[in-house]
C-alpha positions in Angstrom: 116.1 65.7 148.0 114.3 67.2 151.0 116.5 70.4 150.6 115.7 70.7 146.9 111.9 70.4 147.7 112.2 73.2 150.3 114.1 75.5 147.9 111.4 74.9 145.2 108.6 75.6 147.7 110.3 78.7 149.0 110.4 80.1 145.5 106.7 79.6 145.2 104.9 82.5 146.9 101.4 81.0 147.0 99.5 80.9 150.2 99.1 77.6 152.0 96.2 76.7 154.3 96.5 73.8 156.7 93.2 72.4 157.9 93.1 70.2 161.0 89.9 68.6 162.3 90.2 68.4 166.1 88.4 65.9 168.4 89.5 65.1 171.9 93.1 66.0 171.2 94.1 68.4 174.0 97.2 66.2 174.7 98.7 66.6 171.2 97.6 70.0 170.0 100.5 72.1 171.4 103.2 69.8 169.9 101.3 69.5 166.6 101.2 73.3 166.4 104.9 73.7 167.3 106.1 71.2 164.7 103.6 72.4 162.1 104.7 76.0 162.4 108.4 75.0 162.2 107.7 73.0 159.0 105.5 75.7 157.3 107.9 78.5 158.1 110.6 76.6 156.2 108.2 76.3 153.2 106.6 79.8 153.0 106.1 83.0 155.0 102.5 83.0 153.8 100.3 80.4 155.4 97.4 79.9 157.8 96.5 77.1 160.2 92.8 76.3 160.7 91.7 74.2 163.6 88.1 72.9 163.4 87.0 71.7 166.9 84.4 69.1 166.4 82.8 69.4 169.8 84.8 66.7 171.5 84.0 67.8 175.1 87.6 68.2 176.4 89.8 71.3 176.6 90.9 71.3 173.0 89.0 74.5 172.3 90.7 76.3 175.2 94.1 75.3 173.8 93.1 76.4 170.3 92.0 79.8 171.6 95.3 80.3 173.4 97.2 79.4 170.2 95.2 81.8 168.1 95.7 84.6 170.7 99.5 84.3 170.3 99.6 83.7 166.5 97.5 85.5 164.0 98.3 82.9 161.4 96.1 80.4 163.4 92.3 80.4 163.2 89.9 78.4 165.3 86.4 77.2 164.4 84.2 75.5 166.9 81.2 73.5 165.6 77.9 73.5 167.4 77.9 69.7 167.9 79.9 66.7 166.8 79.4 66.3 163.0 82.3 64.0 162.1 85.8 64.3 160.7 84.8 64.9 157.0 82.2 67.4 157.9 84.7 69.3 160.0 87.2 69.2 157.2 84.6 70.6 154.8 84.0 73.5 157.2 87.8 74.2 157.4 88.2 73.9 153.6 85.4 76.3 152.9 87.0 78.8 155.3 90.5 78.4 153.8 92.0 81.3 151.9 95.1 79.5 150.6 96.0 78.6 147.0 97.0 75.1 148.3 95.1 73.3 151.0 96.7 70.7 153.3 94.8 68.4 155.6 96.1 66.2 158.3 94.9 64.5 161.5 95.3 66.0 165.0 96.9 63.0 166.7 100.5 63.4 165.3 100.3 60.1 163.3 100.8 62.3 160.3 104.2 63.9 160.8 104.1 67.6 159.7 107.7 67.2 158.6 106.4 65.1 155.7 104.4 68.0 154.2 107.3 69.2 151.9 107.3 65.8 150.2 103.6 66.0 149.4 103.8 69.7 148.2 106.8 68.9 146.1 104.8 66.4 144.1 101.8 68.8 143.9 104.1 71.3 142.2 104.8 68.7 139.5 101.3 69.3 138.1 99.0 67.1 140.1 95.8 68.4 141.6 95.6 66.1 144.6 98.5 64.3 146.4 97.9 61.9 149.2 100.5 60.9 151.8 100.0 57.2 152.0 101.5 55.5 155.1 104.5 53.3 154.5 103.2 51.2 157.3 99.9 51.9 159.1 100.2 52.1 162.9 96.6 51.0 163.7 95.0 48.1 165.5 93.9 44.9 163.7 90.2 45.8 163.5 91.0 49.4 162.4 93.2 48.1 159.6 90.5 45.7 158.4 87.8 48.4 158.4 90.1 50.8 156.6 90.6 48.3 153.9 86.8 47.8 153.6 86.4 51.6 153.3 89.0 51.7 150.5 87.3 48.8 148.7 84.1 50.9 148.7 85.9 53.9 147.5 87.2 52.0 144.4 83.7 52.1 143.0 83.6 55.9 143.2 87.2 57.0 142.7 88.8 54.2 140.8 91.0 51.4 142.0 94.4 53.1 141.6 93.5 56.2 143.7 91.2 54.6 146.3 93.7 52.1 147.6 96.1 54.9 148.7 93.5 57.4 150.1 94.6 59.1 153.3 93.5 62.0 155.5 97.0 63.4 154.9 96.5 65.2 151.6 97.3 68.4 149.7 95.2 69.8 146.8 94.7 73.0 144.8 92.0 75.3 146.2 90.3 75.7 142.8 88.8 72.2 143.4 86.6 73.8 146.1 84.4 75.2 143.3 83.3 71.7 142.5 81.6 71.2 145.8 81.1 74.8 147.1 77.3 74.3 146.9 77.2 70.9 148.5 74.6 70.7 151.2 74.3 67.0 152.0 74.6 66.0 155.7 77.0 63.2 154.8 80.4 64.2 153.6 83.3 62.4 152.0 86.1 64.8 151.1 87.8 62.2 148.9 84.7 61.7 146.8 84.0 65.4 146.6 87.5 66.0 145.2 86.8 63.6 142.4 84.0 66.0 141.3 86.7 68.5 140.3 89.6 66.4 139.0 91.0 63.0 138.1 94.6 64.1 138.6 95.5 62.2 141.8 98.8 60.9 143.1 99.8 59.0 146.3 103.3 58.9 147.7 104.7 56.9 150.7 105.2 58.9 153.9 106.0 58.1 157.5 103.1 57.2 159.8 103.9 57.5 163.5 102.3 55.7 166.5 99.5 57.6 168.3 101.2 59.1 171.3 98.2 59.8 173.5 94.6 58.7 173.7 93.0 56.3 171.3 91.5 56.5 167.8 87.9 57.8 167.6 87.3 55.9 164.5 86.1 52.5 165.7 85.5 49.5 163.6 81.7 50.1 163.7 82.1 53.8 162.7 84.3 53.0 159.7 81.9 50.4 158.5 79.1 52.9 158.8 81.2 55.4 156.9 81.7 52.9 154.1 78.0 52.2 153.9 77.2 55.9 153.9 79.7 56.4 151.0 78.0 53.6 149.0 74.5 55.0 149.4 75.5 58.6 149.4 77.8 58.8 146.4 77.3 55.6 144.4 74.6 53.6 142.5 76.3 50.4 143.4 73.7 49.3 146.1 70.8 50.0 143.8 72.5 48.0 141.0 73.2 45.2 143.5 69.5 45.2 144.6 68.5 45.0 140.9 70.9 42.1 140.4 69.4 40.3 143.4 65.9 40.8 142.0 67.0 39.5 138.6 68.7 36.4 140.1 65.7 35.5 142.2 63.4 36.1 139.3 65.4 33.5 137.3 65.3 31.3 140.3 61.5 31.6 140.5 61.1 30.7 136.8 63.4 27.7 137.4 61.3 26.5 140.3 58.1 27.0 138.2 59.7 25.0 135.3 60.7 22.2 137.7 57.2 22.0 139.2 55.5 21.9 135.8 57.9 19.4 134.2 57.7 17.1 137.2 53.9 17.2 137.2 53.3 16.8 133.4 56.1 14.3 132.6 56.6 12.3 135.7 53.4 12.8 137.6 55.2 14.0 140.7 53.5 16.4 143.1 55.8 18.8 144.9 55.2 18.7 148.7 53.1 21.7 149.7 53.8 23.5 152.9 57.6 23.1 153.4 58.4 23.9 149.7 56.0 26.9 149.6 57.2 28.3 152.9 60.8 28.1 151.8 60.1 29.9 148.5 58.1 32.6 150.2 60.8 33.2 152.8 63.5 33.5 150.1 61.6 35.9 147.9 60.3 38.0 150.8 63.8 38.4 152.1 65.0 39.5 148.7 62.2 42.0 148.4 62.8 43.4 151.8 66.5 43.8 151.1 65.8 45.7 147.9 63.2 47.9 149.7 65.7 48.6 152.4 68.3 49.8 149.9 65.7 52.0 148.2 64.7 53.3 151.6 68.2 54.4 152.3 68.3 56.5 149.1 64.9 57.9 149.8 66.0 58.9 153.3 69.0 60.8 151.8 66.7 62.5 149.3 64.5 63.5 152.3 67.4 65.0 154.2 68.6 66.9 151.0 65.0 68.3 150.6 65.1 69.4 154.2 68.5 71.1 153.5 70.0 69.6 156.6 73.4 71.3 156.9 76.7 69.4 156.9 77.9 71.6 159.8 76.9 74.6 161.9 79.6 76.9 163.3 79.1 77.8 167.0 82.0 80.3 167.4 85.3 81.4 165.9 88.4 82.9 167.2 89.5 86.4 166.2 91.6 86.2 163.1 94.0 88.7 161.4 94.7 87.9 157.8 98.4 87.2 157.1 99.9 90.0 155.1 
């Protein structure tokens, strides 16, 4: 099956771009490059590799420069500060010249040897194909936070697609047109892809252990990413705030009905301070919660009006276009 996929891909003379966000990965870059080149050369003679160094502070950029000096198929982009994985991916995708764009992580947990499987499915007519891990090799908290992020994505992308989302993906470059003018400071590549297509597929691929270092996506960062996705690309939080307001309004009417009925029919008098303080606390909390949600949306509108860029390029390696 693997051989048939390679033969099909070899007959397809389209250009492939591989985009890799890099952050504190000096220990894995050389091996990643070696394995990636070996895989891509078996697929096509026309490809480029784009490393986007996200200002990790180690020697990753120095290694990228050396790779690019030796191979004109490789290109290095260094961002001016740390913007995050998806922002770095957006930068690389915008710079890509290929007809098909492949993205994968820099830590070798996504084996480059699995790329032909993903591309084979892409050639069947899908616009986006994810390589979903057969078994994720993360820690307990990371697995939990990943599941929470995918639950959030379901509201934006749909249940079937979101549960198999992965940073290991391939898609057709025409989808870039759907978000070419995107200027928001928060980026989710998976959501942006839904702006251009609904043709998604996920297939199982191997997922290796991280060989060096540790994941830079902590439990807190992934939860923050999930919250940013909700407020940045979905109306769900506003709808939830509206629901909270509606529920507490009904609760308020129920309390009022209870007080009036108790007073006029039974002659009871509801005790003052404790009851009143509890009601005020509940309603004040609901109001502040709703205001907080609205404030998050206003803050995002504020940053959009300011035109805060999703990334700024500090420097690039010299690059010769593959002929």
